[in-house]
N, C-alpha and C positions, 0 to 999 in steps of 0.2 A: 584590409589591404590584400592585394593579390601578388603572388611572387612567381617569377618565371625563370627557369633554368634551361628550358628546351630551346636554346638559341642564346642570345645575349642575356646575361644575368640582369634582371630588372625587377623593379617594384612599381606597382601602380595602385592608385587609390580606387575605391569602389566605383567612381565615375569614370575611370580609365585614364586619369591624369598621371603622367610619368612622375615618379618621385625622384628628385635630383639628389643623388648620393655623391658627396664631394670626394675628390682625390682618389687615387688608385688604391691606396692602402685600405681605405674605408670600404671601397667596393670589394676588395679582396676579403675583408672581414665578413661582409655580407655573404659572399660566395661560400666561404668556409663554413659559416653557420648553416647555410642552406644545404650543404652536403649532408649534414646531420639534422635536418629540420625537425624540430620537436624534441630533440635529445640534447642534453648538456654536452658542451665541448670544453675540455680542460683548458685552463688559461695558458699553461706552458705549451700546449699543442698549437693554440692560436698564435702565440708568439713565434713559434717555429714556422707556422704557415705564412705569416706576414713578413718576417725578416730573415728566415733561414739561418745561414751561417754568420750573419752580421747583425745581431740583435742590438738594440739601443742600450745606453748605459743603465737605464732603469726600465727593463722590459715590461714589468707589470703596470707601471704608471703610464708608459707609452700606450700599452694595450687599452687601459682604462680611457685614455684620451680618445682613441679611435672608436671605442664603444660609445662614448658620449657624443661624438660627432654623428654616429649612425642613429642614435636615439633622437638627436636634435632634428636630423633630416626627416625621420618618420613623424615626429610631432608637428613640424612645420607643414607637412603634407596633409596630415589628418589628426585632429585633436585626439589625444589618447594613444597615439601611435608609438610613443616612446615605451609604453608598457609591453610591446611585443619583444623587446630585447630584455630578457630576464636574467638576473644574477642568480645562479644556482650552482652549488658546489658540484664539481671542482672548477667551474668556470662560468660560462654563459650559455644561454639557450635562446633560440629564436622560436617564439610561440606562433607557429603558422596555423591559422584556423583550418578546420577540415574543409577540403575542397579548394583551398586558396593557393595551392602550389600546383603548377601545371604538370609536373612530373607525377604527382600523386593522382591527379585526375586522369592522366594518360594510363597509369597502371589500372585504375578502376574501370575505365572503359574497355581496356583490353581484357580484363577479367570477366566483365559482363558479356563480352563477345564470345568468350570461350564457353559460356553457359547457354548461349543462344543457338537453337537448332536450325532455325530458318536461315538459309545462306544470305539472302538479301538483307535481313535484319542484322546479321553478323557483319556484313560488309559496311552497313551504315555506321555501326558502332566503331569498327576498326578505322574507317575513313575519318570519323570524328576525332578519334585518338591521334591520328597522324596530322590532322589539321592544326593541332596544338603546337606543332613544331614550327619554329621560325628561323632555324639555323642549327649549327652544331651545338650539342649540349655543353653548357657552361662556357659558351664562346667567350674568348678573352682570358679564360682561366683554365681551359681544358688541359693545358700542358703543365700546369702547376702541380707539384706532388700531391697536395691535399685534395685536388679535384680530379686527378687523372683517372683513378679507378672508377669513380662515380660516373664520369663522362663516358668512359668506355662501356660501362654496364648499360647506360641509357641508350647509347648508340646501338649496342647489340640487341636490346629490346625493341628498338625502333625497326631494325631490319627484320626481326622475327615477326613483328606486327605487319610489316609490308608483305612478308611471305604469307602470313595468315589471310591477309586481305586478298591476295591473288588467289589463294585456294577457295575463299568464299565466293569470289566473283566467278571462278571456274565452275563451282557447284551451281551457281545461279544461271549458268548457260552463257556467260560472256566470253567464251573462248575466242571468238572472232576479234574482239578488242584486245584481249590479253596477248594474243599471239604477236601482235605488233608492239605493244607497250612494254613487254618484259625484256626486250632485247637490250635496252640501255642498262637496266638494273643488273641483268646477268653479266653484261660486259664488265661492270664495276665489281661484281662478286662472282667470278667464274667458278669457284670451287664450292659454292653453297649447293649442296645436293637437294635440299628441300625446294629451293627456288628453281633449280634446273628441272625437277620433276614436274612442277606446275607448268613451266614453259613447254616442256616436251608434250604434256597432255594437251595443252592449248593448241600447239601447232598441229598435233595429230587430229584433234577434233575440228580444226579449221580447214582440214583438207590438205595440209602441208606436211604429209607424212615423210617425204624425203628429207625435208629440213629437220623434222623431229629426230629421225635416225642419225642424220649428220651431227646434230647437237649432242646426242648421246656419245658418239664416237669422239667428238671434240673433248667432252668432259672426261671420258675414259683415258684419253691421251694425257690430258692435263694432270689428272690424279696420279697417273703413273710417273710422269716426268717430274712433277713438283713434290709429291709426297711418297711416291713408291707404293701407292695403294690402288685397290680396285674399287669400282663403284659399289655402293651399298647393295645388300640383297634386294631392297625395295626397288632401286633403280634398275638392277639387273632383271628383275621380274617384269618391270614396266617395258624394258627393251624387248624382252621376249614376247610380251603381249602385242607390242606394235608390229613385230615381225610377222606374227601369225594373224594379225588384224583381228584381234580378240574383240568380240561383240561388246564386252564389258567396258571397252574404251569409248564407245559411241557417246556422242554428245547428248546430255540430258535435254529435255524440253526447256527452253528459257523460262526462268521464273519471272512471271509478269510483275510489272511494277505494282499491280494490284494485289500481290500476295500479302498475307498478314505480316506486319512489321511490329517490333516491340512497342510497348506503351510509351507515352511521352517521357516519363521519368527515365526511361532507359535509352532514349535516343538523344544524343547530344546535338547542340548546334555546332557551327564550325569552329568556334573558338571558346569563349567563356561560357560555361554551362549554367543551368538553372534558369533564372529569369532574365539573364543577360544575353542578348542576341549577339551574333558574330561581330558586328562593327562597334559595339558599345563597350567592349571590355579591353581595349588597348591593343596590344600586339605591336609589331614593328612599325616604324614610320612608313607611311604610304609613299608611293612614287615609283619611278623606273630608273633611278640613278644607280649605276653600278659602281662598285669600288674598282678604281684603276689597278692594273696589275703591278705597276711600279709606283713607288712613292714620289712625291713632288720634291724637287731639290732646289734649294736656294731661294725659296719664296715665302718663308715664314712671315716676314713683315708684310708682304703683299697680301697674303691670305688674311691676316688679321685686319688689315685696312678694308679689304673688300667685305669681310664679315661685318665690320662696323657699319659700312655703308648700307648693307642689306638690312640691318636692324633699324636704320633711320630713314632710308629713302625707298621709294616704290619702283623706280626705274633706274637701273644702273647699267651702263654700257661700258664694257671693256674694249678699248680700241688699241690698235697697233698693227704693224705690218704682219704679213703672213709669216708663220714659223716662230713668232716671238713668244708663244705659249699662252694665248688668250683662253683657248678652250680648256687647257689643263688647269689653269688658275681658277677658271669658273667652276669646274667640276670639284676641285678641292674645297673652295669656299662654300659651295652649295652643299657638299657632303657634310661639312662641319656644322651647318645650321639646320640639319634635317629635323631635329627635335623641336625647333621653333615653329614648324609649319605642320599643324595637325592634319591638314589635307594633302600633304605630300610635297616633295620636290620632284619636278618633272623636267626631263631633258628632251628637247625637240630639236632635231638637226635639220637645218634648212639647206645643207650643202647640195642635196639633189633636188630641191624643190624648184618648180618653175611657175608656180601660181597656185591659187586656192590654198594659201597657207593655213587657213582655218581648218581645212580638212586634215592637213598633216598634224596639226595640234590636237584636234579631236581624236584622231586615231591613236596618237601617243598616249592620251589620257583615257583611252577606252570609253569615250563618250559617244552616245548615240548622236547622229547628226540628222535625225528625221523629225525632231521636234516631237510631235504627237502622231501616233499611228492612226491615220485616217481622220483626224479631227482638227478643225481649225475654226475659230470664230467666224461667223457669217460676215462676208465682205472683207475680211482681213487678208492682207497680202501675206504670202509665205515669208517667214523669216529667213534671212540668209544664214549660211552655215556659221559665219562669224557672229551674227547676233544670237544664234542658238548657243554657241560656245560661250559667249559672254553671260547669257542667262544661267547656264549651267555652273559657271564659276562665281556667280553673284554672291553667294553666302559662304564662300570657302576661304580658308586661310591656307594659301599655297604659294610656292615659289616656282615660277616658270623660267627655265633656262633656255633661251632661244639662241642657238649656236649658228655661226656663219651667216649673218644677215646681210653681208655686204652686197651680194648680187641680187637681193630682193629687198633692198633697204626701204623703198617706198611702201611696198606692201606690208613689210614687217612693222613699219612705223604706224601705218593705219590700223593694223590689227592690235598692236600693243596699246595704242591710244584708246580704242574701243574697249578692250578688256579691262584696262586700268580704270576707265571712267565708270564702267558698270560694276566691277567687283572690287569693293573697297578693301577687302582682305588679301588681295593679290599683290605679290611683288614680282617684278620681271627683271631678270638679269640677262643681258644680251652680249654677244661677242660680235664685233664687226670691225672692218677696216675703216669704216666711216660712221659718224654719229647718226642716230635716228632723227635728230633735230626736232625733238618734241619738248614742249614745255614741261619742266620738272625733271628732265633727264639729267642724271649725274654721270659725267664722263670720268673714266679712270684709265689713264694711259698705261698700258703694260710695257714696261721698259725691258730691254735685254738684261740678262743676269749680270750682276757685278762680278769682279774678277774672281773672288773666292767661290761664289756660287757657280760660275762657269766652269772653274777647275773641278769642283766637286761633281757636277753633272757629267763632264767629259770623262773623268777618270772612272766614275761608276759605270757608264755605258761601255767604255773601252774594256774594263775588267770583265764585264758580262759577255762581251763578244770575243775577247781574246784571253782564254784561260792562261794563267801564269803572268798576266800583266799586273804589275804591282801598282798600288795607288797611294796617293798622299805622301806621307813622310817616308814610306818604303821606297820611293823612287830615288835614284841618285840625283844629285843637284843639277846635273846637265839635263836629265830627263824632266825634272820639275820645271826647269826654265823653258824647255821645249813645249811642255804642256801649256804653260802660261802664254807662250808666244802664239800657239795655235788658237787658244781661246781669245786672245786679243785680235788675232787676224780675222776671226769669225764673229767679232763684235758681240760676243756673248749671246748670240741668237740660239735658243735651245734646239730648234730643228736642225740648224746647220751643225751644231756641236754633235748631235746624235748621229747624223749622217757621216760626219768625218770620223767619229769614234769607231765606226764599223771597219775602217781601213787600217786600224792600228795592227790588227792581226797580220796583215800582209806586208805592211810597209814599216811598222815600228813608228814610234812617235817622231823621231828625227826625220825619217823618210817622209812621213806625212807632212811635216812642216815644210820640207823642201818642195814637195809636189804642190802644196797650197800656194807657195810663193810663185811657182811657175804658172799655175792656173790663173791667179789674179792678174799677173802681168799680161797674160794672153787676152783675158776678157775685159780688162779695164776700158779699153777703147770702145768696145761695142756696147758697154753698159753705162758709159760716163754720164748720160743724161738722167739716169734713174737715181732716186734717193739712195744714200750710202748703204743703209741696211738692206734695202731691196736688192742692190747690187750684190751684197754679200751672199744673201740667200740664193739668188739666182745663179751666182757663180758656183756655189756648192752643189746645187741640184744639177747644173750643167756638168760639173766635173763628175759627180756620181753617175750621171747618165753615160758619159763617155767612157767610164771604166767598165761599163756593162758590155757583155757580148750581144751580138745582133739578136739572138733569140730572146734574151732577157729584155732588151729594149722593146721588141715586138709585143711580148706579153704585157709589159708594163704600160705601154701607151694604149693598148686595146682595153686593158683593165679599167681605164679611166672613164669609159662610157657607162659603167655601172654606178648606180646611185646607192650610196651607203653600203657598198661592198657586195660580195657575191660568194657563192659556194665554189668548191673546187669543180663540180660538174659544170657550172655556168662558165667558169674560166676556161675549161677545156673546150666548151662549145664556141665561145665568143673569141677567145684569144689565140686559138691554134689555127693552123692553115697557112695558105700562101700569104706572103706579105707584099706590100707595095701596091701601086696603082694597078687596078684590074685584077688583083689576086685576093679575092675575099672569101674564097671557099675555106670553111673550117675543117680542121683535121677530123673532128668528130663527125661532121657531115660526110666527109669522104669515106669514113669507115662505114657509114650506113648506106653509102652509095647515093647520097642526095646532096644537093647544093643548098646552102642557106641563102637568105634573102640578099638580093643585089649581087649575086656572084659574077654577073657579067658587067657590072657598072665599073667604069674606070674612075680615075680621080686626077684632077689637075692641082698642082700645088697652089695653095691659096695665097692671096696677097698678104694675109696676116703672117703666114709661115715665112714668106720671102722677107717681110719686114723684120721678123724675128731674127733672121740671120741665115746666111747661105749655108753655114756649116751643117745645121741640123737636118733640114729637109733634103737638100741635094745629096749630102753625104750618105744619108740613109737610103735614098732611092737608088743610089749607085752601089749600095752595099759596101762602101769604102770607109775605113776607119777615119774619124775626123782628125784634123791636125792637132786639136787640143789633146785628144787621147794619145796621139803619137808622142807628143812632147811630154806627156805625164809619166811616162815610164813603161816598163815592160808588162806590168800586171794585166792590162786588157788582153794581151795575146792569149792568155790561158782560156779566157771566155770565148774568144774568137775561135780558138782551135777546137773547143768543145762543139761549137756550132758547126764547124766545118766537118767534124766527124759524123754528125747526125743528119746532114743533108745540106741543101743549098741555104745560103744565108737568109735568115728570116722565115724560112719555110718550117714552121713549128709543128711537130707532131703532138697530138692530143696527149699521148702518154708521157711526153716530156714536160708538160705544164706544171705538174706538181713539183718536180725538182727545181724548175725555174722559179716558181713562187717561193720555194723554201730559200733559195739564194737571195731573192729580193727582200724577203723578211729579214734575213741575216744582215742585209745592208740598210735596214730601217726605211727602205723606200715603200714597202708594203707592210701593213699592220695585220696580224692575224688575231681574230677575236672568236670567242665561242658563239655558236649559233645552234638552233634547234636540230640541225642536221649535220653537225660537225663544224669544223672551223669555217669562218668567213674571212675573206681577204678584202681589205679596203685600203684606199689611199688617203693620206692626209690632204687637206684642201689645197695647200700650196703645191704639193706634188701632183695632185690631180689636174690642176689648172695647167701646169707645165706640160703634162703628158697629153692633154687635149690639143695643145699647140703642136706637139710632135706628131700626133695622129693626123692632124690636118696637113702638116708638112709632108707626111708620107702618102697623102692622097687616099687615106683609108677611111675617113670619117663616115661617109655615107654607107659604105659597105659594112663596116663594123657595127654601126647603129642599126642597120637592117638585120644583121645577124643577132644582135641583142634583142630586137623585136621578135624575131623568129623563135629564139630560145624561150623567152618569157610567155609568148603565146602558147608554145608547146607545154610549158610548165602549168599554165592556167587550165588548158584543156585536159591535161592529164589529171589535174587535181579535182576537176568538177565532179566526176562520178564518185570519187573517193570521199567527198564531203558528205555523201549520203550513206556512208557505210562504215565499216570497222576502223578504217585508218583516219577518220576525220580529225581526231585530236592532233595528231602529228602534222597532218596536212594544213590544218588551220594555223598552227604555229609557223609552218613554212611560209604560208601566204602572208602572215603577219610580218615575218622577217623580210619578205620581198616586196612589201607595200610600195616602197619608193621606186624600185625597179619596174614594178607593174605600172605605176603611174607614168614613168618615163616611157615605157613601151606604148602605152595608150597615147601619150602625147605624140610620139613618133608616128603611130598609125594614123592619128587624126590630122597631123600636120602635113604628111606626105600626100601629094596629089596622086590619083590613080595613074598607072603607067610607070615608066622608068623601072619596070621590073617589080613594082610593089603591088601588094594585094589590096584591091579596092575594098575587100571585105574583112581585112585584118582587124579593124576597129570593132566591127560587128561581132566577130568571133571572140575577141577579147571580152567584150561586154557580156556576151552570152555565157562565156565560161566563168566570169567573175561575179555575175549578178547574185547568185545564191550565197556566195561568200560574203558579199556586202550586206545582204539581208541578215545573215546569221550574226554578223558583227554590229548590226544596227546602224550601218552607214548608208541609209537610204538616200540621203541627199547627194552623196557622191555617186551612188549608182544611177540615180535619175539624171544627173548632169552628164555623165559619160554616155548613157543610153541615148539621150537627146542629141549629143554631139555626134555620136556614131551614125545615127540615122540621117543627120544632116549631111555628113561627109560621104555616105555611101551613095552611089548613083541610083536615082529612082528607077522604077521598073521599066519606064519607057526609054531609058538610056543604056547604051551598052558600056561596060567598063572598058577602059583603055588597056588594061592588062588582065592577066589571069586572076580569077577568083578561086583560090585553092579550095578544094572540097573540105568539108568539116572533118573528114576522117584523117586528114594529113596534118603533120605538124610543121613541115618546112614551108617557107614561103616560096612562091612560084618563080619560074624563070620569066624572062621578058616577053617571050613570044605570046601573042594574043591567040585565044582559041578561035575556032571557026565561027562560033556564034557571035563573037565581037564584030566580025565583018558584016554580019547580017542584022545587027542591031538588037539581038536578043539577050536577055539576062538569063543566066543559067538557073534551072529550077531550084537547086539547092541554095543559090544566092537569094532568090525570091523568098524561099522558106525561112532562111536565116533572118532576113530583114523583117518578115512578119513576126517571127518569134521575138526579136528584140522589141518590136512595137508592143507585143504583149507584156514584156517586162516593163517597158516604159509606162504603159497604161496602169498596170498594177502598182508600180512604184509611186506614181503620181497620186493615186488614191490613198496609198499608205501614208504619203507625206501630207495629206490633208486637202488635196485638191478635189473638191466635191462637185465641180462644174460638169454637168451632163454626164454623170457616171454611167448611167445605163446606155446612152447612145455611144459613148466612147468604148465601152466594153463590147457592145454589139459590133461596132466597126472593126475593132481589133480582132475579134473572133472570126468575123466574116473574111477578113484578109488572110488570116492564118488557115482557115478551113479551105480556102481556094488553092492552097499549095500542097504539094506532096510532103508529108512530115519527114523531118530528118530521122526521127525514131518513131516506131509504130504508135506509141502511146502519147505522142507530143500534144495532140489535140485535147486529150483528156487532161494532160498536165496544164494546158493553158486555161481550161475551165476551172481546175482546182486553184491555180494561182490567183486568178481574178476573184474567185469566191473568197479565198483566204484574205485578199486585200480588202474585201468588204467587211471583214470581221471588225466589230467595234464602231461601224458607221451607222448602225441601225437599219441597214438594208437586209433584213432577215429573209424576206421572201425571195429576192433576187439571188442572194447568197445561197439559200437552200436549193434553188433550182439548179444553179451552176454546180454545186457540190454533188447533187444527185447525178447529173450528166457526167461529171468527172469520175465518180465511183463506177458507173456503168462502163465507161470507156476503159478505165484501168483494169477492171476485171476481164473485159473482153480481150485485152491485149496482154494480160498476165503481168502487169506492172505492179509489183507488191508495194513499192514505195509510194506511188501516187494513191494506191488504194488505202494504205495506212494513213496518209495525210488527209484524204477526203473523209475517212472515218473519224479522225480526230476532230475535224471541223464540224462534222454532222453531230457528233456527240454533244458539243456545246450548243448547237442549234436545237437539238432535242431537249437538252436540259432547260434552256430558256423557254421552250414551249411546254414545259411541265411533264415531258415524257421521261421520267426518271429511269425506268427499266431500260428503255431504248438507249438512253445516254450511256448507261453503264455498259451495255452490250457493245456499243460502238467503241467506247473508250478502251475497253479490254481488248477488243479485236485490233484496234490501232496499235496498242502497246505491244501485243504479241507479234504483229507484223514488223514493227520497227525493230524489235529485238531480233527477229529473224534476219533482217537485212543488216543489222549491226549499227543502226543509226541511234546513238545514245542521245544526241542533241534533241531530235524530234520526239524521242520517248517522253520528254518533259511535257509535251502537249497533252498527254493523257492524265497528268497529275491533277489538274484543276477539276475536270469532270469526275474522275474517280474519287477524289477527296471530298468533293461536294456531295456525291451520292453517299459516301460513308458518313458524312455529317448528318445528312437527312435521316439515315438509319440509326443515328446515335452512336456510331462506331468512331468515337473521337480519337482513340489511340491509333487506329488504323489511318485515319485522316492525317493525324499529326505525323505519323511515320512516313506516309507517302510524300508529304510536303518536305520533310527533312531530307529524305532520300533525293528528292528533286533538287533541293538546295545544294546538297553535296555534289551532285552531278553537274549542276550549272557552274558552280565555282571551280570544279575540277576541269571543266571544258573551257573556262574563261568566258562564259556567256554572261557578262556583267549586266546586261540589260534584263535578263530573266530574274536576277537575284532579288530586286526590290519586291516584286509581286509574290515571290515565294516566301520571303520574310513576312510580308503582310498576311499571307495565307496562314502561316503558323500562328500569327497573332490572332486571326479570326477564330481558329480552333481553340486557342487559349480562352477567348471570350466565351465560347460555347461550353467550355469546361468550368467556367467561373473563375479562372485564374487571371484576375484583372491586372496584377502587377506584371506578369509575363506578357500579357497582351499589349500593355502600354510599351514595354521595352521593345518588343518586336516591331510594333507599328512605328515607333520612333526611329528604330534602325532602318526600317524600310524607307521611310521618308528621307533619311540621310543618304542612303545609297542611291535613291532615285534622283536626288538633287545632284549627287556626284556624277552620275552618268547622263544628266540632262534629259531625264525621261519624265515629263510633266504628268502624263497620264498615270504612271505608277506612283508619282508623288501624291496625286489626288486620291488614289486608292488608299494610300497609307493614311492620309488625313482623314478619310472616311472612317477608317478603323480607329483612329484616335478619338474621333467624335463619338463613335459607338461606345468605346470604353469609358470615356469621360462621363457620359450620362449614367452609365451603370455604376460609376464611382460616386454619383451624386453631385458631380461638378457640372451643373446645368449650363451656366454661362459659357464655360469652356466648350462644352458639347455643341451649343448653338453656334459659337464662332466657327468651329470646324465645319459644321454642316452647312453654314451659309457660304463658306469658301467653296465647298464642293458643289453646292447648288448653283452658285454664280458661274463657276467654270463650266458645268454641264450645259447651262443655258447658253453660255457664250459660244460653245462649240456645237450646239444643236443636238445635244444628247438628252432631250427632255424625257425620252422614254426610260432613262435610267434613274429618274428622280423619285420614283415611288417610295423607295426606302428612305431617302433623305427627307422627303416631306412628312412621312410618317414619324420619323425621329424628331423633326422639328415640332410636330404636333404634340408628341408625348412630352417634349421639353416645355412647350407653352403651357400644357396642363399642369406640369409640376410647378410652374410659376404662378398658377392660379388663373391663367388666362384661358377660360373655357371657350369663349367665343373665337379667339385666335386659333385655338387648337382645332376647333371644328372646321374653320375655314381651310386650314392647312391639310387636314385629313380629307376633306372633300376634294381639294385639288390633287392630293395624292391618289385618290381613287380614280379620278379621270386619267391621271398619268399611267396608273397600273393597267387600265383597260387598253391603252395604246401600246403597251409593251407586249401584250399577248402572253404574259407569264402568269399562270393561275396562282403561283405562290405569292407573287406581288399583289394580286387582287385580294387574296386572303389576308395579307398583312394590312392592306388598306381597309378592309372590313373591320379588322380588329382595332385599327386606329380610329375609325368612325365610332365603333362601340365605346371605346374609352372616352372619346369626346362627348358622346351622348350621356354616358354615365356621369362624367364630370359636370354636365349641365343639369343633372337630376332627372334625366329621361331614361329611367331604368328599363322599361319595357322595350324601348327601341334598342337599348344596348344589348339586352338578352337576345333579341331577334337577330341582330347582326352577328353576335358571337356564335349563334347556332349556324348561320349561313357560312361563316368563316371556317368553322370546324368541319362542316360537310365538304367544303371545297378542298381543304387540306387533305381530308381522307380520300377524296377522289383522285388526288395526285400521288398518294403514297408518301407525302412529305409532311408528317406531323410537326407541330411547333416544338423545337428543342426545349428541354426542361429549363436551361439557363435563360431562355428568351420568353418565359411565360410570365414574368413579373407584371408586365403591363396588362396582359389578358386576365391574370388572376386578380389584379386590383379592380379592373372593371367588373369582373364577375362577382367579386365580393360585394362591391357597392350595389350592384343591381339586385343581388340576392337579398341583401339587407333590406332594401326598399320593398321588394316584391314578396319576399318570403320564399322559402324553398320550393313550395309546390307551384306557385305561379311562375317562378323563374324557370323551373324545369319544363313546364308546359310551353312557355314562350320560346325557350331555347330549342326545344324539340320541333316546334313549328318552323323556326328559322332553318333548321337542317333540311326541311322539305322544299325550300324556296331557292330559286336561282339567285345569284348575287344581285342581279338587276332588280328583281322583284323585292328582295329584302331591303335594298336601299330605298326603293320607292315607298314601301310600307313604313319604313322608319321616318321618312319625310324630313322636313326642316323644323327645328325647334322654334316655337313662337316667342319664347323669352328665354334668356340665358342667365343663369345664376352661377356664381363661381362655387365649385365644389372640388376640393383637393381629394385625390384618391391616395389611399395608403398602400404603397407597394408591399 
C-alpha cells in the first residue's frame, strides 16, 4: 500500500485504488500513526490524540476497536493489509514499506537534489519532489495537537524546496521566467530572505534592475518595521553588487535541455516513483470542482437525495426558478461523490455560452478538439467537436455538471444525449429552469428552504455582513419573530435571503421587515402576472437595485456584459465612463486619451425595457431616484450623495470602480472569486439577467458591448507576443480564465456588420491574436471555426469597408468616420495583409485537423496571397512558411515540409527573428532524423533549444526533447534520454500542456524498453494511453498502444503483442500513414515467426521492406533487412539470412545508429541459427559479403525461398 500525508491523509492500494477508512476517529488514528510512521506510538498517547480531554469509559478497549476497524479496512482493500498495523509495546506501529509514504519520498528526492551538481538535473529532482504535494500537509488534521508540529515541519520543508528549485532554475539560466513567476510566492512570504535573493537576482538578470533595487528596499523596510532587523550580510552584499552593476551578476548561458541529467533511478516521475508513472498511482480526484467558500445551509436532506440519484441514474436535472439554489446544491452533491468518479467531476458553466457548447465542455476538460493532427481516414468526413468530445469520454467514469442550461436548453439536450449514448461510464448533472426533455432524464425540483433552514441561512449571512448581529437563540424573542417573518416574506429563496441579509447592518432586522413590506406592496401590481416565487426574487433584486447609488447601478449593469466574470482591470475599462444614451466613453479610455468602441453611438430605450416597467429605464436616464427607492427610506441618499461628490450622476471614474465593486460585493449583488491575476468579479445568473434588462433600458447595450469587445481585443493582442516568451505561463492562465469573454467578444465582432462605428477587421484581429493560444491548448477545431467565420465576415479585397479598420498596432476600436480610402473603394494595405495572414492560419489549421484535400495547392495559394501584401512584421512571410511546414508534420509530406522549413529558416535569419528560427530548426531536426542524418538532427535540436531558452519560450523548448532524446538513445545514452523526457514531462505538466503529456510518458516507456526494464515500460505506456484517451488525442493513444505491443512481445506475450500491433496497423492504414508501418510490420513478422509461421513472417517482412523504402529512413530499411534475415533463417535459408544481416549492419553503420543492445534479441537469434547451419567460417564470409552490397542488391541476391519449412528461432 501507499500512504499520503502531503495533502489529505489517504491510503491507496498498489493499483491506485483509494482505501476507504471508516469514520473520523479511525482516520485520526491513521494520521496519528503516520506522524510516527515506522515507529511505535504509545497506547495512552493515541487515546489522548483521539479523544483529548473526553476519553471513553474504557479507553484502551475503545482504542482496540478503532485499531480493529483500521486493520479491517486495510485487509478488505488488499489481502494481508491488516498486518501493516502492528501491536508493539508500548502501543501500535504502522509498518510503512520503504518508499511507500509520500513524505519520505519527498525527503529522499530533496536530498538527492542537494547532491546533484547540474542545475537542470537538480531542478528536475526538486520539481518531482514538489509534484508529490496535493494540498496542505495532513489536511484535515493539521490543527490537531498530534499532527500540528509534523505538518508545520513539512510545510517549512516544502517552502525550502521551492526556494531551492528557484535557485536551480536561476543557475540554469531561467531568470526570464523566474522574474515573473516568483512575485506571487514572495508576496505570500515577504520576509524570506533566501527567496528574496533569488527574485532580486532574477529581476536583475532579466534587465529589470530598477525593480530589483526597489524589491530590496521593500524588504529592508519590512524587516525594520516587522522585526527591527537589517537585511542579512548576503543580501546587503547583493544590493551593493547591483548598485555597482558587478559583472559577476551577469546571467549565465542558459543550460540547454540537452545538458546531462541524472540517471533514471535518480529522476522521478511526477507522482509515484519507481515503475509507476504519474497517472497510475492515485493522487487526488481529478476534475475542476472547487470547494465553495461558504458551507451549504439547510440542504442536508436534499444533498443526500441528489447523491442517491447520481448513484442510480445517468442524467439528473435540478430544476427550479432563479435564485432557489440549484447551482449550490449541484456543487455540494457533486463534491461529495468525487471519490466515486475515477476520471473526475467537471463543472461546465453555460451562463455565458451562446453556441458550440461542445467547445466550452472540451475547454473545461482540457481536451484537444482537433481529433488527430493532420490525419483522417481517406474519404471520412471530419468529426464535429461534439463527436470528438464523445469519443474522448467513451471509456471514462466521470461526472459532468452542466450549469445554467435554460437559455441553451435545446443545444444542451442534444449534447447530453450524444455524450450519454457514447460514454456508458458518464453521469450528467444539469441545472436548468426547464427540463432537457430527454428519455431517461430524472427531474429533481429544488424547493425553497423550509422555515428553519431559511432562518439559519439568513442569520448566518446577516452575522457575516453585520458584526455584532446575534444569531439563533441569542436574539431576543421579538428579533427572532422578525427574522422568521422576513424569511416567510421572502419565500425561503436563498438568493433573496442573502440579498436582504446584507441590509441588516444599515436597517436592523425590524427596519428590514418594514422596508420589505413597503417594497412588496409597491411592486405587487407590476409583477402580479408572474409566478409567486419569481415575483419574490424580482422584488428583492428590484429593491436591492433601488437602494444603490447611481454609480453603483452603472457599474453593476455594465458588469453584466461579461461572461463568467472579469478582472478589476476589465471592470475599470468596461464599466467606467459616461452613462446613459450616447455616453459610452470609458474612464480608462479617457485617461489614455482614446475612445472605446461605439463612443458616438446613441441608444433608444428598447421595447423590452419599456415593458419591464417605466420606473427602471426612464428614471435612470433622467438620473432621478425611483419612487420605490424614495418610499424605501433614507438609506439610498448616502449612496446618491457619494455619487454627487465625485461627479455627475452615472459618470463613473475608473479609479472609483474598485470601491464600487467592493460595496456591491458587500451587498451580495456581485461575487468575488480568486483568479490567476487576482480577484474576479461575477454576477449570479438571476442578477445578471436583471442587469442586462437595466442596461438595455439605459440605452447602453450596444456601446458597452463594443467597449467589452475593445477590451478583450486589446487583451488578446497584448498576450500574443508574450505567449512566445518568459511570461507565457501566466498569460496562458489569464487567457484560460477569459475564454468565455473572448468567445463573447468574437461573437460580437462576427455578428456586428461593418459600419456603425465598428471595426470590420476586429474579428480578423482577434483570430490572429488568439490562434497560437488555441494551437498551444490543442483547440484546433475552435480556431479553425473562428478563422473561417472571420474571413467570411471581413470584406473581400475588392470591397471597401463601411467603417474604419483600425491598424494592428492600436488597441482601441475606431470612431465612426470612414477613412478616405473607403470612398475610393480601396482596402487598406494592413487590412489586406491581415486577411492574408488569417488565411494562412486557416490553411494550416485545416491541415492539422486532417483535411488533406489539395494540400500543396492550398498552401501555394495562401502563400501567394500573403507574399503579395506588405507584411505586418518583417519576418511574417518566414513565419507563414514555418507554420504551414509545421502543419505538414505527421502527414508524410516530408519533401514539401522540408522545402518550406528551409525557406522559413532563411527568412528568419535574414530578419533576425529568433523565435521563427528556433521553430524552424526544431522541425528540421525531426526531418533530418527521419532522413537518417543523426548528427544534423542533434545540431539543429540543440540550436533550437538554445534559441528558445534565449527568448524564454519554455513551451516550445519541449520540441527539442524528441530529437535530442532519440539521438541519445541511438548513442546508447539511456540515462540522458530518460532525463530529457522526464524534464520535458515536468515542464509540460507545469505549463498545463496536457496534450504533450501522453507522448512524453510513452517516450519514457520507450527508453525503459531500451534499458530492458519491461515492467516500467508497460506502466508508462499504459499511463500514456490513459492520458491520451482523457484528452481525446487518438494519435498519442496509438503511439502508446505501439509501445504496449513492443513491450508485450519482449515479455513473451505474443498474442497480446499482435493484437496491439494490428490495432496500430489498421489505424495507420485508415489515415494514410503507410510509410510509418515499417516497424509495425517487422514486429508482426517477428511475432509470426515466434508462433512458427515462417511463411507468414516472410510475407510480413517483405511488405515491411517495401514500406521502409517509401519512408526514406535508412534505420527503417535496416530494421526491415533484419526482419527479412530472421524470416529466412526461420525458413532454413541460412546463407540468405547471413547476407541480409551483413547488409543491415553496414547500413546501420553508415547512419551512425547501431542496433541498441536491448533490441538485438531477434538479430542474435537469426545470426545464431545461420551460424549453426553454415559454420563460423562460411557465416563470416557471407556476412562480410553482405556488408559490401547495397540493400537493394542484398535483397535481390537473397531472392525468394522455393519452399518454406517451419523453424523456430531461440532468442
